[in-house]
N, C-alpha and C positions, 0 to 999 in steps of 0.2 A: 747210443751205446747199449750194448746188451749186458744186463746184470748177471752176476755170477749165479744168482738163483735161477735165472731163465735157462742156463745151459745145462742144468742137471735134471734128470728124470729118473724114475724108478721103474723096474719091471712091472710092479703092481699097477702103477698108473697107466703104463702103456697097454697092459692087458685089459684094463677096464675101458680105456678109450677104444681099443680095437673091438671089444664087445659092443660098445655103444654105437660105433660106426656100422657094424654088421646089422644091428637091430634097426637103426635108422634107414639103412639102405634097403632092407627087406620091406619096410613100410613104403618107401619111395617107389620101389619096383611094383608093389601091389597097386599103388595109385596109377602109375604109368601104364600098367597093363590094361586099365579100364579106358584109356584114352585112344580113340580111333583117329583116323586121318583128319576129319573135320575138327575134332576137339583140339588137335595139336596146332591147327591153323588159327585157332581162336586166341584172343589176347590173354596174356598172363597179367599178373599184378605189377610187373615191371614195365614202365613206360617204353613203348617201342618194341617190345619183345612179345612174341607169341609163346605159347607153351612149348612149341618145338625149339625155340631159342633156348628156353630154360633147360630142357632135357639135354640138348647138345652141349650147353655150357657145363652141365654137371658131368657129362662123359669126358669132355676135354679137361676139366679140372682134375678128374681122377687120373687121367693120363699124365697131366702135368706133375702131379704128386709122384706118380710112378717114376717118371724121368728124374725128378730130383733125388729120389731114394736110390736110384741105380746109376748115379753119376752123370746124368745129363742135365740139360737146361729145362726149366719148368715150361717155358714157351720160347720160341725163337725171338719174339718181340710182342709187345701189346697189339700191334697192328695184325700180326699173324694170328694171334689168339682171336681177335675180333672177326677176322676173315673166316677162320675155321668154324666159328659159331654160326655165322651168317650162312655159310655154304651148307652146313648140316641141318639147318633149322627146318627145311622143307621136305625132308626125307619121309617116307611112309612110316606109319606108327610101328610096324613090326621091326623095321630096321632101327628105328630110334630105341626101341626097347632092348633089342639085342646089343646095341652099342652101349647103352646104359649099364646093362648087366655085365658084359664082358670087360668093360673098362673098370668097373668096380672090382671085379675079380682080379684083374691085373694089379690094381693098387693093393688089395688085400694080400696077394702073393708076394709083392715086393716088401710089404711090411713084415710078413712072417719070415721072409728070407734074410732080413737085415740082422746082422750080428748084434747082440745086446750091447757090445762095447762101442757100436757105431752110432747109437741114437743121439749122443750129445755132440757129434761132429757138426761143425757149422757149415750150412749150405747157403747158396746165394739165390734168392728169389728173383723173378723177372724185374721187380722194382729196383734191384740192386741191394736190397736190404739183406743182411746176413742174420740167419736164425738157426738154432740147433735143429737137427733132423726131426726130433720128436714133435716139433711144432707143426709138422704136416698133419698130425693126428687131430688135434683140436680144430685146426683150420678146415680139414675135410669134414669133420662132424658139423661144424657151423654151416658150411656150404650145403650139406644135405638137408639139414633141418630148415634153414631159412628159405632155400629155393624150393623145397617141397611145398612150403606155404605159398610161394609165388606162383605155383601152378594154378591156384584158385580152383582146386578140385576136391575140396572137402577137408584138407589138412589145415588146421588153424593154429594160431599161437598158443591157445590153451591146450593143444595136443603135445606141445614140446615137453619133454621130460623135465621134471623139476630140477634135477641135478645139472642138466645142461643149461637151463635158464639161469641158475645161480652163478655158475662159472662164466657164462657168456655175458651176463649183465655186468659183472665186474670188469671183464675184458673190454666191453664197449665203453663203459664209463672211463676207463683208462685211455682208450683211443681218442676220446674227446679232449683230453688234457692238452693244453697249449694251442688248440685250434682257435682261430679268430672267429668272432661272431657267435660264440656259444654263450647263451644267456645264463645268468646265475640261477641254478636250480638245486633244490634239496629233494631228492627222491626217497620215498619211504615205501618199501614193499610190505604190504599189510599181511601177507601170508608167511613171511619169514622174519619180519621185524628188522631187516637190514636197512641201513640208510646210506645213501650215496650223495656226493656233492659234485656238481658240475659248474663250470663257468668261472667268471672272475670274482673280484671282491664285491662287497656290499651284501645287503640282505637278500638271500636267495628266495626264489618263489618255490613254495612247497607243492610237490606233485605226489599224490598218494594213490596206490592201487596195487593189485596183485603183481608179482614180479614178472609174469609172462606179459601182462599188459604194458608194463614199463619197458620191457625189452622190445616188444613189438613197435612201440612208439619211437624209441631211440633208433631202431634200425629201419624205420620207414615202412613197417608193415602194418601200421595203424595210424589213424589221424589223432589218436589220443582222446577221442570224445568220451571213452569209458573212464578216463582218468580225471579230466577237468575240461571245461569249455575254454575255447580261445587260447590254447597252449601256443607258445612261441614256436617259430620255425627253427629247425635244426639242420646243420649240414648233413648231407647224406653220406653214410659211412660204408654200407654194404649193399 
């Protein structure tokens, strides 16, 4: 069920998110421009995916968001999404970069063209879940930052903006709620003082460190060795 708080947004929030997406996209494009054909064929940090897979996924994700915002379906199906990523992953670097840039431009144009009164309209994602249109903005921002890191080309979790990390950390912790197999944890971000609780009843294990390190571990972008040794395994979320 979607809470009433989730279906409301403000123009100020959307403007800030659009600015954050633009900044994150510029950084992503700068990294992508340095990758030649052999570099794109090299493995990314995502198992089974090359850097070419990651860039193609980001381009198709932008187009999926554009379709959602303009009255279409995000993807025809999960299988079609996977096939499009696989088919585009081996393209030359110049073609990949052009696709990444133009798909991001289309998404930005769709965002700026959307009437202010339409951002709280409920849309249906490929999963069948309904969310307000404004949720495409933090979703896109998360995709750009996390998958930029997955390129393994110099952009690291400590490069994520602090505001993004704070918001995303709370989102990820909420996403773990109710999932089976999540151990009891008490997360403490040393740089913000915020504390988060995961898992079931009982005495939780304390995990302490900078918020970016916590987010990197929770999203599978780090093994957590900078937080504590022998941390428990977590279900993969992103």
